N, CA, C and O atoms as a MOPAC input file, in Angstrom:
PM7 MOZYME 1SCF
protein

 N    160.35100 1    43.33800 1   156.38200 1
 C    160.84000 1    44.16500 1   156.81800 1
 C    162.63500 1    43.06600 1   157.48100 1
 O    162.44200 1    42.09800 1   158.21800 1
 N    163.35800 1    43.24900 1   157.28300 1
 C    164.64400 1    42.48100 1   157.69700 1
 C    164.87900 1    42.18300 1   159.21800 1
 O    164.30100 1    42.60100 1   160.22100 1
 N    165.55300 1    41.62600 1   159.10500 1
 C    166.11800 1    41.11000 1   160.99000 1
 C    166.63000 1    42.64300 1   161.32100 1
 O    166.84400 1    43.66900 1   160.67500 1
 N    166.71800 1    42.13800 1   162.93900 1
 C    168.04400 1    43.56000 1   163.25600 1
 C    168.91300 1    41.80700 1   163.95200 1
 O    168.46200 1    40.66400 1   164.03000 1
 N    169.77900 1    42.19000 1   164.19000 1
 C    170.17400 1    41.56100 1   164.68700 1
 C    171.87300 1    42.38000 1   165.88100 1
 O    172.41300 1    43.38300 1   165.41400 1
 N    172.17400 1    42.06300 1   166.61800 1
 C    172.86900 1    42.08600 1   167.55900 1
 C    174.36400 1    41.18300 1   167.79200 1
 O    174.10600 1    40.09800 1   168.31400 1
 N    175.89400 1    41.38100 1   167.52100 1
 C    176.16800 1    40.64500 1   167.81400 1
 C    177.53500 1    41.17600 1   168.34300 1
 O    177.97900 1    42.28900 1   168.06100 1
 N    178.36600 1    39.94900 1   169.41200 1
 C    179.01300 1    40.67300 1   170.36600 1
 C    179.23200 1    39.70800 1   171.48200 1
 O    179.13100 1    38.48500 1   171.58600 1
 N    179.55300 1    40.63600 1   172.24300 1
 C    180.07700 1    39.62400 1   173.84200 1
 C    178.19600 1    39.58200 1   174.74300 1
 O    177.17700 1    40.19700 1   175.05400 1
 N    178.70900 1    38.72200 1   174.73900 1
 C    177.22400 1    37.86200 1   175.96500 1
 C    176.94900 1    38.95100 1   176.77100 1
 O    175.79800 1    39.38500 1   176.70600 1
 N    177.86200 1    39.59100 1   177.64100 1
 C    176.54100 1    40.76900 1   178.64800 1
 C    176.49200 1    41.35000 1   178.21400 1
 O    175.60700 1    41.84200 1   178.91300 1
 N    176.69200 1    42.52700 1   176.95800 1
 C    176.86000 1    43.42200 1   176.33500 1
 C    175.24100 1    42.85600 1   175.48700 1
 O    174.28100 1    43.60900 1   175.65400 1
 N    175.08900 1    41.99800 1   174.91300 1
 C    174.17200 1    41.56200 1   173.36600 1
 C    172.94000 1    40.68900 1   174.62600 1
 O    171.83400 1    41.23000 1   174.60700 1
 N    173.00900 1    39.96300 1   175.22700 1
 C    171.92100 1    39.49500 1   175.94600 1
 C    170.36300 1    39.83100 1   176.30100 1
 O    169.33500 1    39.15400 1   176.31200 1
 N    170.66700 1    41.16400 1   176.58000 1
 C    169.29700 1    42.31600 1   177.14200 1
 C    168.56000 1    42.73900 1   175.90400 1
 O    167.67200 1    43.59100 1   175.95100 1
 N    168.96000 1    42.09200 1   174.70700 1
 C    168.35800 1    42.81300 1   173.87400 1
 C    167.80300 1    41.80200 1   173.31700 1
 O    167.28400 1    42.13200 1   172.25000 1
 N    167.62400 1    40.19700 1   173.68500 1
 C    166.99300 1    39.53000 1   173.03400 1
 C    165.32800 1    39.46100 1   173.86200 1
 O    164.45900 1    38.65300 1   173.53700 1
 N    165.21100 1    40.26800 1   174.71600 1
 C    164.08700 1    41.13800 1   175.62600 1
 C    163.39000 1    41.21400 1   174.92700 1
 O    162.26500 1    41.07300 1   175.40700 1
 N    163.41500 1    41.51200 1   173.10800 1
 C    162.90900 1    42.90500 1   172.73800 1
 C    162.99900 1    42.01400 1   171.39100 1
 O    163.50600 1    42.47700 1   170.36900 1
 N    162.59900 1    41.01600 1   171.44300 1
 C    162.75500 1    40.32800 1   170.12500 1
 C    163.92300 1    40.55900 1   169.11700 1
 O    163.71900 1    40.04500 1   168.01700 1
 N    165.05900 1    41.19900 1   169.25700 1
 C    166.03400 1    40.55800 1   168.54900 1
 C    167.05000 1    39.58200 1   168.45100 1
 O    167.67100 1    39.12300 1   169.41100 1
 N    167.22000 1    39.24300 1   167.13100 1
 C    167.97300 1    38.07400 1   166.95900 1
 C    169.51000 1    38.21900 1   168.14700 1
 O    169.35600 1    37.18000 1   168.78900 1
 N    169.88200 1    38.41300 1   168.31600 1
 C    171.13400 1    38.22900 1   169.42700 1
 C    172.55200 1    36.82200 1   169.15600 1
 O    172.26100 1    35.63100 1   169.04800 1
 N    174.13400 1    37.40900 1   169.09100 1
 C    174.54900 1    36.35400 1   168.65400 1
 C    175.93000 1    36.78100 1   169.40700 1
 O    176.81400 1    37.62500 1   169.26400 1
 N    175.54900 1    35.52900 1   170.44100 1
 C    176.72400 1    35.76600 1   171.20100 1
 C    178.15400 1    35.31400 1   170.23200 1
 O    177.95600 1    34.38300 1   169.45200 1
 N    179.60600 1    35.94000 1   170.24800 1
 C    180.46600 1    35.69200 1   170.05500 1
 C    181.32700 1    36.65000 1   170.25800 1
 O    180.95200 1    37.81500 1   170.13100 1
 N    183.09300 1    36.24800 1   170.73400 1
 C    183.91200 1    36.93700 1   171.14200 1
 C    185.08400 1    36.47500 1   170.14600 1
 O    184.84600 1    35.50700 1   169.42300 1
 N    186.53400 1    37.20800 1   170.04900 1
 C    187.07200 1    37.08800 1   169.16600 1
 C    187.41200 1    36.20600 1   168.10600 1
 O    187.09500 1    36.36800 1   166.92700 1
 N    188.13000 1    35.18500 1   168.61800 1
 C    187.42000 1    34.78800 1   166.17700 1
 C    186.02600 1    34.69500 1   166.18900 1
 O    185.25400 1    35.06500 1   165.30400 1
 N    185.81600 1    34.27500 1   167.04900 1
 C    184.21900 1    33.48600 1   166.83200 1
 C    183.62700 1    34.71000 1   166.08100 1
 O    182.77800 1    34.39000 1   165.24900 1
 N    183.81800 1    35.70800 1   166.15900 1
 C    183.02100 1    36.91600 1   165.90500 1
 C    183.10500 1    36.80400 1   164.16000 1
 O    182.03100 1    36.98600 1   163.58600 1
 N    183.95000 1    36.60300 1   163.55800 1
 C    184.14000 1    36.11900 1   162.16400 1
 C    183.74900 1    35.47900 1   161.61900 1
 O    183.70300 1    35.47700 1   160.38800 1
 N    183.03900 1    34.16900 1   162.87400 1
 C    182.35500 1    33.50600 1   162.09500 1
 C    180.67500 1    33.34500 1   162.18400 1
 O    179.92900 1    32.46900 1   161.74700 1
 N    180.46700 1    34.33200 1   162.79400 1
 C    179.40200 1    34.85000 1   163.63100 1
 C    179.02300 1    35.37900 1   161.85400 1
 O    178.32900 1    34.81300 1   161.00900 1
 N    179.66500 1    36.43700 1   161.79600 1
 C    179.10300 1    37.79200 1   161.20200 1
 C    179.19300 1    36.98300 1   159.29900 1
 O    178.95500 1    37.47200 1   158.19400 1
 N    179.48100 1    36.10700 1   159.58100 1
 C    179.86200 1    35.05300 1   157.63400 1
 C    177.91900 1    34.04600 1   157.75300 1
 O    177.26800 1    33.53100 1   156.84300 1
 N    177.67100 1    34.13800 1   158.93500 1
 C    176.48200 1    33.27600 1   158.89000 1
 C    175.46900 1    33.98200 1   159.05900 1
 O    174.40900 1    33.35600 1   159.03300 1
 N    175.36700 1    35.76300 1   159.32900 1
 C    173.93400 1    36.30400 1   159.29100 1
 C    173.15800 1    35.88600 1   158.41900 1
 O    173.32700 1    35.23600 1   157.38700 1
 N    171.91600 1    36.49700 1   159.13300 1
 C    170.90100 1    36.06400 1   158.17900 1
 C    170.31800 1    36.78300 1   157.12000 1
 O    169.63600 1    37.79700 1   157.26000 1
 N    170.65500 1    36.13300 1   155.85700 1
 C    170.13700 1    37.12100 1   154.61300 1
 C    169.36400 1    37.46200 1   154.69400 1
 O    168.81000 1    37.52300 1   153.59700 1
 N    168.46800 1    38.03400 1   155.90900 1
 C    167.05100 1    39.51500 1   155.35900 1
 C    167.31300 1    40.39400 1   156.33700 1
 O    166.54100 1    41.13500 1   156.94600 1
 N    168.69700 1    40.21900 1   156.45000 1
 C    169.47600 1    41.12100 1   157.72800 1
 C    169.27800 1    42.81800 1   157.27700 1
 O    170.24500 1    43.18400 1   156.60900 1
 N    168.59000 1    43.55000 1   157.42400 1
 C    169.06900 1    44.59300 1   157.43400 1
 C    169.51700 1    45.55100 1   157.81800 1
 O    169.61000 1    46.50100 1   157.04000 1
 N    170.03400 1    45.68600 1   159.36300 1
 C    170.24500 1    46.55500 1   161.04800 1
 C    171.58200 1    45.21300 1   161.75800 1
 O    171.38900 1    44.02700 1   162.02600 1
 N    172.61100 1    45.87900 1   161.85000 1
 C    173.65100 1    44.85400 1   162.65700 1
 C    173.84100 1    46.11400 1   163.60000 1
 O    173.73200 1    47.33400 1   163.48200 1
 N    174.26900 1    44.97500 1   164.85500 1
 C    174.51000 1    46.07400 1   166.17100 1
 C    175.89100 1    45.76900 1   166.30500 1
 O    176.06900 1    44.59700 1   165.97600 1
 N    176.95800 1    46.34000 1   166.65400 1
 C    177.88900 1    45.17500 1   167.31100 1
 C    178.34600 1    46.13800 1   168.51100 1
 O    178.07200 1    47.32800 1   168.66400 1
 N    178.95600 1    45.46700 1   169.15100 1
 C    179.56100 1    45.86700 1   170.56400 1
 C    181.40800 1    46.58400 1   170.29900 1
 O    182.25100 1    46.04900 1   169.57900 1
 N    181.56700 1    47.59800 1   170.93900 1
 C    183.25100 1    47.34000 1   170.23400 1
 C    184.24100 1    46.75600 1   169.85500 1
 O    185.01200 1    46.89400 1   168.90600 1
 N    184.13000 1    45.89100 1   170.92500 1
 C    184.75500 1    44.57700 1   170.21000 1
 C    184.55500 1    43.34100 1   169.36800 1
 O    185.31800 1    42.38800 1   169.20400 1
 N    183.13600 1    43.61500 1   168.78100 1
 C    182.66700 1    43.03900 1   167.77000 1
 C    183.50100 1    44.25200 1   166.40800 1
 O    184.67000 1    44.48400 1   166.71800 1
 N    183.32500 1    44.53300 1   165.88400 1
 C    183.77300 1    45.79700 1   165.53000 1
 C    185.30700 1    45.93200 1   165.15800 1
 O    185.67500 1    46.21300 1   164.01700 1
 N    186.03100 1    45.74400 1   166.04700 1
 C    187.49900 1    45.54100 1   166.20900 1
 C    188.04900 1    44.35900 1   165.55400 1
 O    189.00700 1    44.20400 1   164.79800 1
 N    187.17900 1    43.56800 1   166.05100 1
 C    187.23100 1    42.29400 1   165.41400 1
 C    187.45000 1    42.13600 1   163.85800 1
 O    188.50200 1    41.93600 1   163.25100 1
 N    185.89900 1    42.31000 1   163.28700 1
 C    186.15900 1    43.05300 1   162.52500 1
 C    187.12900 1    43.44500 1   161.77800 1
 O    187.99200 1    42.87400 1   161.11100 1
 N    186.76300 1    44.84000 1   162.06500 1
 C    187.67700 1    45.50600 1   160.91100 1
 C    187.23800 1    46.23700 1   159.68200 1
 O    186.59700 1    45.73300 1   158.76000 1
 N    187.54400 1    47.15800 1   159.74200 1
 C    187.26600 1    47.98800 1   158.65300 1
 C    186.81500 1    47.42500 1   157.00800 1
 O    185.85200 1    47.83400 1   156.35800 1
 N    187.44900 1    46.76500 1   156.74300 1
 C    187.42200 1    46.13800 1   155.52700 1
 C    186.14800 1    45.17900 1   155.19700 1
 O    185.57300 1    45.10500 1   154.11100 1
 N    185.74200 1    44.22600 1   156.77900 1
 C    185.16900 1    43.11300 1   156.80400 1
 C    183.90800 1    43.66200 1   156.59000 1
 O    183.26700 1    43.03400 1   155.74700 1
 N    183.07800 1    45.05800 1   157.28800 1
 C    182.32800 1    45.78700 1   157.38700 1
 C    182.13600 1    46.49100 1   156.51800 1
 O    180.91700 1    46.53800 1   156.35500 1
 N    182.70600 1    47.18700 1   155.72600 1
 C    182.23200 1    47.39200 1   154.52100 1
 C    182.00600 1    46.72100 1   152.99800 1
 O    181.57500 1    47.25700 1   151.97700 1
 N    182.37300 1    45.60400 1   153.18900 1
 C    181.79100 1    44.38600 1   152.52900 1
 C    180.25200 1    44.19500 1   152.40200 1
 O    179.65100 1    43.93000 1   151.36100 1
 N    179.64000 1    44.40100 1   153.81400 1
 C    178.08200 1    44.31700 1   153.64600 1
 C    177.61700 1    46.02000 1   153.13600 1
 O    177.60000 1    47.08800 1   153.74800 1
 N    177.34800 1    45.71100 1   152.02700 1
 C    176.27500 1    47.12900 1   151.67100 1
 C    174.81000 1    46.66100 1   151.72800 1
 O    173.90100 1    47.40600 1   151.36200 1
 N    174.59000 1    45.40700 1   152.19500 1
 C    172.62400 1    45.61600 1   152.00900 1
 C    172.79500 1    45.93000 1   153.71900 1
 O    172.99400 1    44.82900 1   154.23200 1
 N    172.79300 1    46.65700 1   154.44400 1
 C    172.15900 1    46.02400 1   155.73300 1
 C    173.44600 1    47.42500 1   156.84500 1
 O    174.62400 1    47.42100 1   157.20000 1
 N    172.33800 1    48.31500 1   156.96900 1
 C    173.18100 1    49.31100 1   158.23000 1
 C    174.05000 1    48.70400 1   159.45000 1
 O    173.87500 1    47.70300 1   160.14300 1
 N    174.87900 1    49.52500 1   159.44500 1
 C    176.20200 1    48.26300 1   160.63000 1
 C    175.82600 1    49.62200 1   161.56700 1
 O    175.50500 1    50.68300 1   161.03100 1
 N    175.88300 1    49.50500 1   162.60100 1
 C    176.80700 1    50.56000 1   163.61200 1
 C    176.92000 1    49.46200 1   165.04400 1
 O    176.37100 1    48.47000 1   165.52300 1
 N    178.18700 1    50.55600 1   165.34000 1
 C    178.82500 1    50.01600 1   166.92800 1
 C    178.29300 1    50.61900 1   167.85400 1
 O    178.18200 1    51.81800 1   167.59500 1
 N    177.69800 1    50.17700 1   169.35700 1
 C    177.51500 1    50.09100 1   170.42200 1
 C    178.39200 1    51.31900 1   171.26100 1
 O    179.62300 1    51.32100 1   171.23600 1
 N    177.90800 1    51.95600 1   171.71700 1
 C    179.29600 1    52.77300 1   172.30200 1
 C    179.26900 1    52.27500 1   173.47100 1
 O    178.44900 1    51.60700 1   174.10000 1
 N    181.23900 1    53.08900 1   173.87000 1
 C    181.63200 1    51.80000 1   174.83300 1
 C    181.32100 1    52.02200 1   176.18100 1
 O    181.55600 1    51.15300 1   177.02100 1

C-alpha cells in the first residue's frame, strides 16, 4: 500500500501526523520543493488550499500515479 501525504501550512497539517500520515510542512515557494521530494510510493496527497494554489493545475496534472485532493477552505 502506498504512502499518504498531507502537504501545506504547519497549522493545517500537523494534526494528521497523529493518524500516522506523513505530513510535510511547506508554504509559499517551499511547496514546489516539497512536492518534488514526495516519496516515490505516494498514493494519496492531501493539499491545503494554499498549497494547491502555489502548485497550480499544470503541476498537479503531471503526477498521474497518485490521487490528489484539496482540503476545503
